[in-house]
C-alpha positions as CSV (number, residue, x, y, z in Angstrom):
1,M,-13.2,-13.1,56.9
2,K,-15.8,-11.9,59.4
3,P,-16.0,-13.9,62.7
4,F,-19.1,-14.6,64.7
5,A,-20.4,-11.6,66.8
6,S,-21.0,-13.6,70.0
7,P,-19.2,-16.9,69.9
8,A,-18.8,-17.1,73.7
9,K,-22.5,-16.8,74.3
10,L,-23.8,-18.9,71.4
11,L,-21.1,-21.7,71.4
12,D,-20.6,-22.0,75.1
13,G,-20.2,-25.5,76.2
14,L,-19.1,-26.9,72.8
15,Q,-17.4,-30.2,73.4
16,P,-14.2,-31.3,71.6
17,E,-16.1,-34.1,69.8
18,Q,-18.6,-31.6,68.6
19,A,-15.9,-29.2,67.5
20,A,-14.2,-32.0,65.6
21,S,-17.4,-32.9,63.9
22,L,-18.0,-29.3,63.0
23,L,-14.5,-29.0,61.4
24,A,-14.9,-32.3,59.5
25,A,-18.3,-31.1,58.1
26,A,-17.1,-27.6,57.2
27,A,-13.8,-28.5,55.5
28,D,-12.7,-31.0,52.9
29,V,-9.6,-31.7,55.0
30,A,-8.8,-30.5,58.5
31,L,-5.3,-30.9,60.1
32,V,-4.5,-30.6,63.8
33,M,-0.8,-29.9,64.3
34,D,1.5,-29.2,67.3
35,R,3.5,-26.0,67.7
36,E,6.2,-27.4,65.4
37,G,3.9,-28.1,62.5
38,V,3.8,-31.9,62.9
39,I,0.4,-33.4,62.0
40,R,-1.2,-35.1,65.0
41,D,-4.6,-35.8,63.6
42,V,-6.4,-35.4,60.3
43,S,-10.1,-35.4,59.2
44,F,-11.5,-35.7,55.7
45,G,-14.9,-34.3,54.6
46,S,-14.2,-35.5,51.0
47,D,-14.1,-39.2,50.1
48,E,-11.9,-38.4,47.1
49,L,-9.2,-37.0,49.4
50,S,-9.4,-40.0,51.8
51,R,-8.9,-42.3,48.8
52,E,-5.6,-40.5,48.0
53,G,-4.0,-42.2,51.1
54,Y,-3.5,-38.9,53.0
55,A,-4.5,-40.6,56.3
56,K,-0.8,-41.6,56.5
57,W,0.1,-38.0,57.1
58,V,-0.3,-38.4,60.9
59,G,3.2,-38.0,62.5
60,Q,4.7,-36.2,59.5
61,P,5.6,-32.5,59.3
62,W,3.0,-30.7,57.3
63,I,5.7,-29.2,55.1
64,D,6.7,-32.8,54.0
65,T,3.3,-33.6,52.6
66,V,3.3,-30.8,49.9
67,T,5.1,-30.3,46.7
68,P,8.4,-28.4,46.7
69,E,7.0,-25.1,45.3
70,S,4.3,-25.1,48.1
71,R,6.7,-25.4,51.0
72,P,7.2,-21.6,51.4
73,K,3.4,-21.2,51.5
74,V,3.2,-23.8,54.4
75,E,5.9,-22.0,56.3
76,A,4.0,-18.7,55.8
77,L,0.7,-20.3,57.1
78,L,2.4,-21.7,60.2
79,R,4.2,-18.4,60.8
80,D,1.1,-16.2,60.4
81,A,-1.3,-18.5,62.4
82,A,-2.5,-16.5,65.4
83,P,-5.2,-17.2,68.1
84,G,-8.7,-16.0,67.2
85,A,-8.0,-15.1,63.5
86,A,-7.5,-17.4,60.6
87,T,-4.8,-16.7,58.1
88,K,-5.4,-15.6,54.5
89,G,-6.1,-18.6,52.3
90,R,-3.2,-20.0,50.3
91,H,-3.1,-22.5,47.4
92,V,-1.1,-25.6,48.3
93,N,-0.5,-28.6,46.2
94,H,-0.2,-32.2,47.5
95,P,1.5,-34.9,45.4
96,S,-0.8,-37.7,44.2
97,V,-0.1,-41.2,43.1
98,H,-2.9,-41.1,40.6
99,G,-1.4,-38.4,38.4
100,A,-1.8,-34.6,38.7
101,D,-1.2,-32.9,42.0
102,V,-4.1,-32.2,44.3
103,P,-4.8,-28.4,44.9
104,V,-6.1,-27.4,48.3
105,L,-6.9,-23.9,49.7
106,Y,-5.7,-23.8,53.3
107,S,-6.3,-21.3,56.2
108,A,-4.6,-21.8,59.6
109,L,-5.6,-20.9,63.1
110,R,-3.7,-21.2,66.3
111,V,-5.8,-22.6,69.2
112,G,-5.4,-24.0,72.7
113,T,-2.8,-23.3,75.4
114,K,-0.1,-25.4,73.8
115,G,0.0,-23.5,70.6
116,Q,-1.7,-26.1,68.5
117,V,-2.5,-25.2,64.9
118,I,-5.6,-26.2,63.0
119,A,-5.4,-26.0,59.2
120,I,-8.7,-26.1,57.3
121,G,-8.5,-26.9,53.6
122,R,-10.9,-26.8,50.6
123,D,-10.4,-29.2,47.7
124,L,-9.9,-27.1,44.5
125,R,-10.0,-29.9,42.0
126,A,-13.6,-29.2,41.0
127,L,-12.7,-25.5,40.5
128,A,-9.5,-26.4,38.6
129,A,-11.5,-28.7,36.3
130,L,-13.9,-25.8,35.6
131,Q,-11.0,-23.5,34.9
132,A,-9.5,-26.1,32.6
133,R,-12.8,-26.4,30.7
134,L,-13.0,-22.6,30.5
135,V,-9.5,-22.4,29.1
136,E,-10.3,-25.2,26.6
137,A,-13.5,-23.4,25.6
138,Q,-11.6,-20.1,25.1
139,Q,-8.9,-21.9,23.0
140,S,-11.6,-23.5,20.9
141,M,-13.3,-20.1,20.4
142,E,-9.9,-18.7,19.4
143,R,-9.3,-21.5,16.9
144,D,-12.8,-20.9,15.4
145,Y,-12.1,-17.2,15.3
146,W,-8.8,-17.7,13.4
147,R,-10.4,-20.1,11.0
148,L,-13.0,-17.5,10.3
149,R,-10.3,-14.8,9.9
150,Q,-8.5,-17.1,7.4
151,V,-11.7,-17.7,5.5
152,E,-12.4,-13.9,5.4
153,T,-8.8,-13.2,4.4
154,R,-9.1,-15.6,1.4
155,Y,-12.4,-14.1,0.5
156,R,-11.0,-10.6,0.6
157,L,-8.0,-11.6,-1.5
158,L,-10.2,-13.2,-4.1
159,F,-12.6,-10.2,-4.0
160,Q,-9.8,-7.7,-4.5
161,M,-7.9,-9.7,-7.2
162,S,-11.0,-10.5,-9.3
163,S,-10.9,-8.9,-12.7
164,E,-14.7,-8.8,-12.7
165,A,-16.5,-5.9,-11.2
166,I,-18.3,-7.1,-8.1
167,L,-20.5,-5.2,-5.7
168,V,-22.1,-6.2,-2.3
169,V,-25.3,-4.2,-1.9
170,D,-27.2,-4.0,1.4
171,A,-30.7,-5.4,0.9
172,A,-32.3,-3.1,3.4
173,G,-31.1,0.3,2.1
174,E,-30.0,-0.8,-1.4
175,K,-26.6,1.0,-0.8
176,V,-23.2,-0.3,-1.9
177,A,-21.6,-2.0,1.1
178,E,-18.4,-3.3,-0.7
179,A,-16.8,-2.9,-4.1
180,N,-13.6,-4.3,-5.6
181,P,-11.0,-2.3,-7.5
182,A,-12.5,-3.5,-10.9
183,V,-15.7,-1.6,-10.0
184,G,-13.6,1.6,-9.7
185,L,-12.1,1.1,-13.1
186,L,-15.5,0.4,-14.6
187,L,-17.1,3.4,-13.2
188,G,-14.1,5.7,-13.4
189,E,-14.1,6.5,-9.7
190,S,-12.3,5.5,-6.6
191,V,-13.8,2.6,-4.6
192,S,-14.1,4.8,-1.5
193,R,-16.5,7.0,-3.4
194,V,-18.6,4.1,-4.7
195,V,-19.0,2.5,-1.3
196,G,-22.0,4.1,0.6
197,R,-23.7,5.3,-2.6
198,S,-27.1,4.2,-3.6
199,F,-26.9,1.2,-6.0
200,A,-29.2,2.9,-8.5
201,E,-26.8,5.9,-8.8
202,C,-24.2,3.7,-10.4
203,F,-26.4,3.5,-13.6
204,D,-28.0,5.9,-16.0
205,A,-31.2,7.4,-14.6
206,L,-33.1,6.3,-17.8
207,D,-32.4,2.7,-16.8
208,A,-33.7,3.1,-13.2
209,D,-36.7,0.9,-13.9
210,K,-34.5,-2.0,-15.2
211,V,-32.3,-1.7,-12.1
212,A,-35.3,-1.7,-9.7
213,A,-36.8,-4.7,-11.5
214,L,-33.5,-6.6,-11.2
215,I,-33.3,-6.0,-7.5
216,S,-37.0,-6.9,-7.0
217,S,-36.5,-10.2,-9.0
218,A,-33.4,-11.1,-6.9
219,R,-35.2,-10.3,-3.7
220,T,-38.2,-12.6,-4.7
221,S,-36.4,-15.5,-6.3
222,G,-32.9,-15.3,-4.9
223,K,-31.3,-14.7,-8.3
224,A,-32.0,-12.4,-11.2
225,E,-30.9,-13.0,-14.8
226,D,-28.6,-10.7,-16.8
227,V,-29.9,-7.2,-17.5
228,R,-28.2,-4.8,-19.9
229,V,-28.1,-1.3,-18.6
230,R,-26.1,1.9,-19.1
231,L,-23.6,3.0,-16.6
232,A,-23.7,6.5,-15.1
233,A,-21.7,9.4,-16.6
234,G,-21.8,7.9,-20.0
235,R,-19.4,5.0,-19.2
236,G,-21.1,2.7,-21.7
237,E,-23.2,-0.4,-21.2
238,C,-22.8,-3.5,-19.0
239,D,-24.6,-6.7,-18.1
240,V,-25.7,-6.9,-14.5
241,T,-26.4,-10.1,-12.5
242,A,-27.7,-10.1,-8.9
243,S,-28.0,-12.9,-6.3
244,L,-29.4,-12.6,-2.8
245,F,-27.6,-14.1,0.2
246,R,-28.5,-14.0,3.9
247,H,-26.4,-13.9,7.0
248,E,-28.0,-14.2,10.4
249,K,-30.8,-11.7,10.3
250,S,-29.4,-9.5,7.5
251,A,-29.5,-9.9,3.7
252,A,-27.4,-8.5,0.9
253,F,-27.1,-8.7,-2.9
254,F,-24.1,-10.0,-4.6
255,V,-23.9,-8.1,-7.9
256,R,-21.6,-8.7,-10.9
257,L,-21.0,-6.2,-13.7
258,T,-19.7,-7.4,-17.0
259,L,-18.8,-5.4,-20.1
260,P,-20.3,-6.9,-23.3
261,A,-16.9,-6.6,-25.0
262,A,-15.3,-8.6,-22.2
263,A,-18.0,-11.3,-22.5
264,A,-17.5,-11.4,-26.3
265,T,-13.7,-11.8,-25.7
266,S,-14.3,-14.7,-23.4
267,R,-16.2,-16.5,-26.2
268,D,-13.5,-15.8,-28.8
269,P,-10.5,-18.1,-28.0
270,K,-8.8,-17.1,-31.2
271,G,-9.1,-13.4,-30.8
272,R,-8.2,-11.0,-27.9
273,A,-8.3,-13.8,-25.3
274,T,-5.5,-15.5,-27.2
275,M,-3.5,-12.3,-27.2
276,L,-4.1,-11.7,-23.5
277,A,-3.0,-15.3,-22.8
278,A,0.2,-14.7,-24.9
279,I,0.9,-11.5,-22.8
280,Q,0.6,-13.6,-19.6
281,E,3.0,-16.1,-20.9
282,S,5.5,-13.6,-22.4
283,P,9.1,-13.7,-21.1
284,D,9.1,-9.9,-21.3
285,A,7.4,-8.0,-18.6
286,F,4.2,-6.3,-19.6
287,V,2.5,-3.6,-17.5
288,L,-0.7,-1.7,-18.2
289,T,-1.2,1.6,-16.3
290,D,-3.5,4.5,-16.2
291,M,-2.4,7.9,-17.8
292,Q,-0.6,8.8,-14.5
293,G,1.5,5.6,-14.5
294,H,-0.5,3.7,-11.8
295,V,-0.4,-0.1,-12.4
296,M,-3.7,-1.7,-13.5
297,L,-2.4,-5.0,-14.8
298,A,1.0,-6.8,-14.7
299,N,1.9,-10.1,-16.1
300,P,3.9,-12.8,-14.2
301,S,7.2,-11.8,-15.9
302,F,6.9,-8.3,-14.4
303,Q,6.1,-9.9,-11.0
304,E,9.2,-12.0,-11.2
305,L,11.4,-9.0,-12.3
306,A,10.0,-6.8,-9.6
307,Q,10.2,-9.6,-7.0
308,L,6.5,-9.5,-6.2
309,A,4.4,-12.4,-4.7
310,S,1.3,-11.5,-6.6
311,E,-0.2,-9.0,-9.1
312,E,-2.2,-7.5,-6.3
313,Q,1.0,-6.0,-4.7
314,A,1.6,-4.0,-7.9
315,R,-2.0,-3.0,-8.7
316,G,-2.6,0.7,-7.8
317,E,1.1,1.4,-7.3
318,S,3.0,3.9,-9.4
319,L,5.5,2.3,-11.9
320,D,8.0,4.9,-10.6
321,R,8.3,2.7,-7.5
322,W,10.5,0.2,-9.4
323,L,12.2,2.3,-12.0
324,G,15.9,3.2,-11.5
325,R,15.7,7.0,-11.0
326,P,12.6,7.8,-8.9
327,G,10.8,10.9,-10.1
328,V,12.8,11.1,-13.4
329,D,12.4,8.0,-15.6
330,L,8.6,7.7,-15.3
331,Q,8.2,11.5,-16.0
332,V,10.4,11.2,-19.1
333,L,8.4,8.3,-20.3
334,L,5.0,10.0,-19.7
335,T,6.2,13.2,-21.4
336,N,7.3,11.3,-24.5
337,L,4.1,9.3,-24.6
338,R,1.9,12.4,-24.4
339,Q,3.9,14.1,-27.2
340,H,4.7,11.2,-29.5
341,G,2.3,8.4,-28.4
342,S,5.2,5.8,-28.2
343,V,8.7,5.3,-26.8
344,R,11.2,2.8,-28.0
345,L,14.2,1.2,-26.2
346,F,14.3,3.5,-23.2
347,A,17.3,2.3,-21.2
348,T,17.1,2.3,-17.4
349,T,17.2,-0.1,-14.4
350,L,14.4,-1.8,-12.6
351,R,14.6,-2.4,-8.8
352,G,13.0,-5.4,-7.2
353,E,11.3,-5.4,-3.8
354,N,14.3,-7.3,-2.4
355,G,16.8,-4.7,-3.7
356,V,18.0,-6.6,-6.7
357,A,18.4,-4.3,-9.8
358,A,18.3,-5.3,-13.4
359,E,19.3,-3.4,-16.6
360,V,16.1,-3.0,-18.7
361,E,14.9,-1.5,-22.0
362,I,11.3,-0.1,-22.0
363,S,9.1,0.3,-25.0
364,A,5.8,1.9,-24.4
365,A,2.7,3.1,-26.2
366,S,-0.3,5.2,-25.3
367,V,-3.8,3.6,-25.8
368,P,-6.2,6.5,-25.7
369,S,-9.1,4.6,-27.4
370,T,-9.7,2.3,-24.4
371,D,-12.1,3.1,-21.6
372,P,-10.4,4.3,-19.5
373,P,-7.4,5.4,-21.5
374,A,-4.2,3.4,-20.6
375,L,-0.5,3.2,-21.2
376,A,1.2,-0.1,-22.1
377,F,4.8,-0.8,-21.2
378,V,6.9,-3.7,-22.4
379,I,10.0,-4.1,-20.2
380,R,12.9,-6.3,-21.4
381,N,15.7,-7.5,-19.1
382,V,19.0,-6.8,-21.0
383,G,21.3,-7.6,-18.2
384,R,22.4,-10.9,-19.9
385,R,22.8,-9.4,-23.3
386,L,26.3,-9.6,-24.7
387,P,28.0,-6.2,-24.9
388,A,28.7,-4.8,-28.4
389,E,32.3,-4.0,-29.6
390,P,33.5,-0.8,-27.9
391,A,34.1,1.0,-31.2
392,A,30.7,0.0,-32.6
393,A,29.0,0.9,-29.3
394,A,30.6,4.3,-29.4
395,K,29.5,4.9,-32.9
396,S,26.0,3.8,-32.2
397,T,25.5,6.2,-29.3
398,V,27.2,9.3,-30.8
399,P,24.5,11.9,-31.7
400,R,24.8,13.1,-35.3
401,S,21.9,15.6,-35.1
402,V,19.8,17.5,-32.6
403,A,17.0,15.0,-32.9
404,Q,19.3,12.1,-32.1
405,L,20.7,14.1,-29.2
406,K,17.1,14.6,-27.8
407,E,16.5,10.8,-28.1
408,L,19.7,10.1,-26.0
409,V,18.6,12.4,-23.2
410,G,17.2,10.3,-20.4
411,R,18.7,7.1,-21.9
412,V,22.4,8.0,-21.5
413,P,24.0,10.1,-18.8
414,M,24.9,13.6,-20.0
415,R,28.6,13.1,-19.1
416,E,28.8,10.2,-21.6
417,I,26.9,12.2,-24.3
418,V,29.3,15.2,-23.9
419,G,32.4,13.0,-23.9
420,E,31.4,11.1,-27.1
421,S,30.3,14.3,-28.8
422,T,33.7,15.8,-28.1
423,D,35.5,12.8,-29.5
424,L,33.4,13.0,-32.7
425,I,34.2,16.8,-33.1
426,E,37.9,16.2,-32.6
427,R,37.9,13.3,-35.1
428,L,36.1,15.5,-37.7
429,C,38.5,18.4,-37.2
430,I,41.6,16.2,-37.6
431,Q,40.2,14.7,-40.7
432,A,39.4,18.1,-42.2
433,A,42.9,19.4,-41.3
434,L,44.6,16.4,-42.9
435,E,42.5,16.8,-46.1
436,L,43.3,20.5,-46.3
437,T,47.0,19.9,-45.9
438,R,47.0,16.8,-48.0
439,D,48.1,14.6,-45.1
440,N,50.9,16.9,-44.1
441,R,50.8,16.3,-40.4
442,A,53.2,19.1,-39.4
443,S,51.0,21.6,-41.2
444,A,47.8,19.9,-39.8
445,A,49.2,20.2,-36.2
446,E,50.0,23.8,-36.7
447,M,46.5,24.4,-38.2
448,L,44.8,22.7,-35.2
449,G,47.0,24.5,-32.7
450,L,48.5,21.2,-31.5
451,S,52.0,19.9,-31.1
452,R,53.1,17.1,-33.4
453,Q,53.2,14.7,-30.5
454,S,49.6,15.5,-29.4
455,L,48.4,15.1,-33.0
456,Y,50.1,11.7,-33.2
457,V,48.4,10.6,-30.0
458,K,45.0,11.6,-31.3
459,L,45.6,9.9,-34.6
460,R,46.3,6.6,-32.9
461,R,43.3,7.1,-30.6
462,Y,40.9,7.6,-33.5
463,G,42.5,5.0,-35.8
464,L,43.8,7.6,-38.3
465,G,47.4,6.7,-38.0
466,E,47.3,4.6,-41.2
467,R,46.9,7.6,-43.4
468,G,49.8,8.7,-45.6
469,A,53.1,9.8,-44.1
470,D,53.3,13.4,-43.2
471,G,55.3,15.7,-45.6
472,D,57.4,18.7,-44.8
473,A,56.4,20.8,-47.7
């Protein structure tokens, strides 16, 4: 605060009544207190404050007229008040019988020979009301902002999950502004390479006139009918539909690409559409991937088995993410699919997102005739399957040829394969020895290099103890 430069010269002869009138006009409330901080007189320049009944303050200590949290501020004002210089303004609250506390900004000044203190206050309720309105406006803007964000999030989710290829093309430069994953599958490129490209470059140069006419018709009438054009790089034909939409001062085209085969399927409820619906309802998990094992489609059973909230969480991810032995199982499957075109009953585990693992069997087939080529996986949860009899199970997994041994690799741990193969060889050797010795166990033990006791143990182990009694000849 900067004081007057020449108060003694300019305000010389100012009478007490005139000074009181000046204080009343300059402040919303002015308090005159003695050295101890007891209010001796009060003046209101605001009718609202006078209606609060604060005229009864006279004779009360100033500190008793404020709310408890404002008492330290009043003490600081009285302590810092000095002759010739007003204290720094402090926000003090007075209790009100009408509801909310009354905020007042006070400055104090010590005057006179008896140490009187004059406190000059400015009513802050108008400012507080403006601040409250500002906060309310900010909160309203934030609510609107979050509503817009939620709408945008839903739009993005639908845009990304749509099985139809959808493009957003800037109307000014006719360049692709946005594209969903289905566009990448249709054009055989990543979405990042499609975005920013000229819209016409997505199609064969021979159909440039059709594409230009489509855009011109949409720009003029707001919507263009289907036009069949050829995709770039020989990716086949598709039907293109375009609609114009405006936002503020900009405009864009909403373009949909549909394969003719997909359109025919949608009109054939007894054909492929029925098969697709059956796959969606299948209790076995079904996954369609590209040739590298990245998920393109997954039915609800796979989502449940992998503990996913939506198909979008799986799309684009490697199937190796959920298989039991990362880096091993998927490579074994891909190698067999490249060599043989199909895999049957591949045993492994599948890990869910929440850490729950399930024993599964995978049958897979390569589908090279589609565009793009794909791999189809059928995954069956066998965790609840009743186990086979131990002997039968052992016989079923024992390899009897090199080809069977190769089929077991990847499905059964090597330690189990070696152990079961050893048991089979021992059994065959004992049977051969017994046949050569005509069931003479003493001679068979000697031929095999075993003691009689060891031979008897192995006979009981392999169920051969019921053969004829050993002879001594």
